SEPADO-674009 format. One line per field, with one value per residue (C-alpha): residue number from 1; x, y, z; residue in one letter. Coordinates in steps of 0.05 Angstrom, whole numbers. Example, Ala and Ser with C-alpha at 12.3 -4.5 7.8 and 13.67 -1.06 7.14 Angstrom:
nr	(1; 2)
px	(246; 273)
py	(-90; -21)
pz	(156; 143)
rest	(A; S)
END
This chain:
nr	(1; 2; 3; 4; 5; 6; 7; 8; 9; 10; 11; 12; 13; 14; 15; 16; 17; 18; 19; 20; 21; 22; 23; 24; 25; 26; 27; 28; 29; 30; 31; 32; 33; 34; 35; 36; 37; 38; 39; 40; 41; 42; 43; 44; 45; 46; 47; 48; 49; 50; 51; 52; 53; 54; 55; 56; 57; 58; 59; 60; 61; 62; 63; 64; 65; 66; 67; 68; 69; 70; 71; 72; 73; 74; 75; 76; 77; 78; 79; 80; 81; 82; 83; 84; 85; 86; 87; 88; 89; 90; 91; 92; 93; 94; 95; 96; 97; 98; 99; 100; 101; 102; 103; 104; 105; 106; 107; 108; 109; 110; 111; 112; 113; 114; 115; 116; 117; 118; 119; 120; 121; 122; 123; 124; 125; 126; 127; 128; 129; 130; 131; 132; 133; 134; 135; 136; 137; 138; 139; 140; 141; 142; 143; 144; 145; 146; 147)
px	(-283; -343; -313; -301; -375; -393; -348; -383; -452; -432; -405; -469; -512; -471; -480; -554; -554; -513; -571; -607; -552; -555; -592; -657; -651; -591; -600; -540; -516; -519; -444; -451; -510; -476; -412; -452; -484; -416; -387; -443; -431; -357; -363; -370; -334; -315; -295; -303; -270; -282; -232; -202; -153; -95; -136; -192; -142; -113; -184; -199; -133; -146; -219; -203; -150; -196; -254; -213; -204; -277; -310; -264; -317; -326; -402; -415; -399; -387; -374; -335; -348; -310; -337; -281; -301; -258; -298; -312; -254; -269; -335; -336; -399; -400; -457; -482; -528; -575; -568; -521; -487; -441; -426; -364; -320; -246; -197; -142; -89; -74; -41; -109; -144; -122; -150; -214; -223; -214; -267; -314; -303; -325; -385; -406; -398; -442; -493; -496; -506; -562; -592; -589; -623; -677; -690; -695; -742; -777; -836; -900; -916; -851; -825; -751; -729; -765; -724)
py	(-655; -660; -611; -560; -561; -556; -495; -459; -476; -447; -383; -377; -384; -332; -283; -292; -273; -209; -163; -184; -149; -84; -25; -8; 68; 111; 186; 229; 274; 350; 353; 306; 345; 412; 385; 359; 427; 461; 414; 429; 503; 496; 459; 511; 530; 459; 438; 363; 327; 257; 253; 192; 214; 262; 310; 308; 322; 381; 408; 400; 435; 494; 499; 496; 551; 596; 580; 601; 669; 677; 651; 681; 678; 603; 606; 554; 479; 451; 381; 362; 294; 261; 208; 184; 150; 120; 152; 222; 233; 259; 291; 337; 354; 411; 408; 457; 421; 381; 427; 411; 477; 456; 395; 399; 351; 361; 367; 315; 370; 380; 449; 480; 453; 506; 563; 524; 508; 581; 603; 547; 568; 639; 613; 568; 624; 671; 615; 602; 676; 679; 616; 648; 712; 671; 633; 697; 731; 667; 657; 635; 587; 548; 506; 512; 453; 476; 538)
pz	(1822; 1869; 1920; 1864; 1847; 1921; 1928; 1870; 1898; 1966; 1933; 1892; 1954; 1991; 1933; 1937; 2011; 2003; 1985; 2049; 2090; 2051; 2080; 2045; 2052; 2065; 2079; 2064; 2119; 2114; 2098; 2039; 2011; 2018; 1986; 1927; 1917; 1921; 1869; 1821; 1828; 1815; 1749; 1695; 1632; 1612; 1543; 1542; 1484; 1459; 1402; 1371; 1316; 1313; 1271; 1323; 1378; 1339; 1329; 1403; 1424; 1377; 1398; 1472; 1468; 1427; 1474; 1535; 1504; 1485; 1549; 1601; 1655; 1642; 1638; 1584; 1581; 1512; 1487; 1426; 1395; 1338; 1292; 1247; 1182; 1128; 1071; 1098; 1146; 1215; 1230; 1291; 1331; 1380; 1430; 1482; 1531; 1488; 1428; 1371; 1353; 1296; 1254; 1210; 1170; 1182; 1125; 1121; 1121; 1195; 1185; 1169; 1231; 1283; 1240; 1228; 1301; 1322; 1273; 1296; 1369; 1353; 1315; 1372; 1423; 1382; 1373; 1448; 1462; 1411; 1442; 1512; 1487; 1453; 1517; 1558; 1509; 1490; 1445; 1477; 1421; 1427; 1484; 1504; 1463; 1401; 1389)
rest	(M; N; S; K; H; L; T; W; V; V; I; F; L; L; C; L; D; I; P; A; F; A; E; T; H; V; T; P; S; Q; D; V; T; S; T; R; L; L; N; R; A; E; V; A; G; L; V; V; G; Q; T; V; T; M; N; G; R; A; F; Y; D; G; F; A; S; A; W; A; E; L; D; E; A; G; R; F; N; V; S; I; L; E; R; P; T; A; R; L; G; S; Q; M; F; I; D; Y; G; N; K; R; M; V; Q; I; A; L; P; T; N; R; S; Q; I; P; D; I; S; A; G; I; A; A; Q; V; Y; E; G; I; L; K; Y; Q; V; A; Q; V; L; G; E; P; D; L; A; R; D; E; L)
END
């Protein structure tokens, strides 16, 4: 019993000394920095889905296929979030950056979801284009997040 406690004390003391061996500052090489910049440039046109239910997955599939036709150049990244509730069904949120573009409650009938998701994809695409135009033209009284 005593040797077991001694072993744990030794392990604990060794864990305390590990940060002393770590380097305080690591500078990335030029190759690592250029690779990170290239990776950022390659990631565009994503539709990220966080769905939980079958209806949410059906909505995501329909939205993603309609989105691929609308945003052929892959300029915009969109995220789809699902919040399933027992009382209201599944609520879907479509976000572009920090801006919530659409919030919709899905019907329980799964056969209607592909048509709804295609319509929502067109609506979100138009909303993003309007948002981009508003940012370019901009109003001097409003900041970017206040549009």
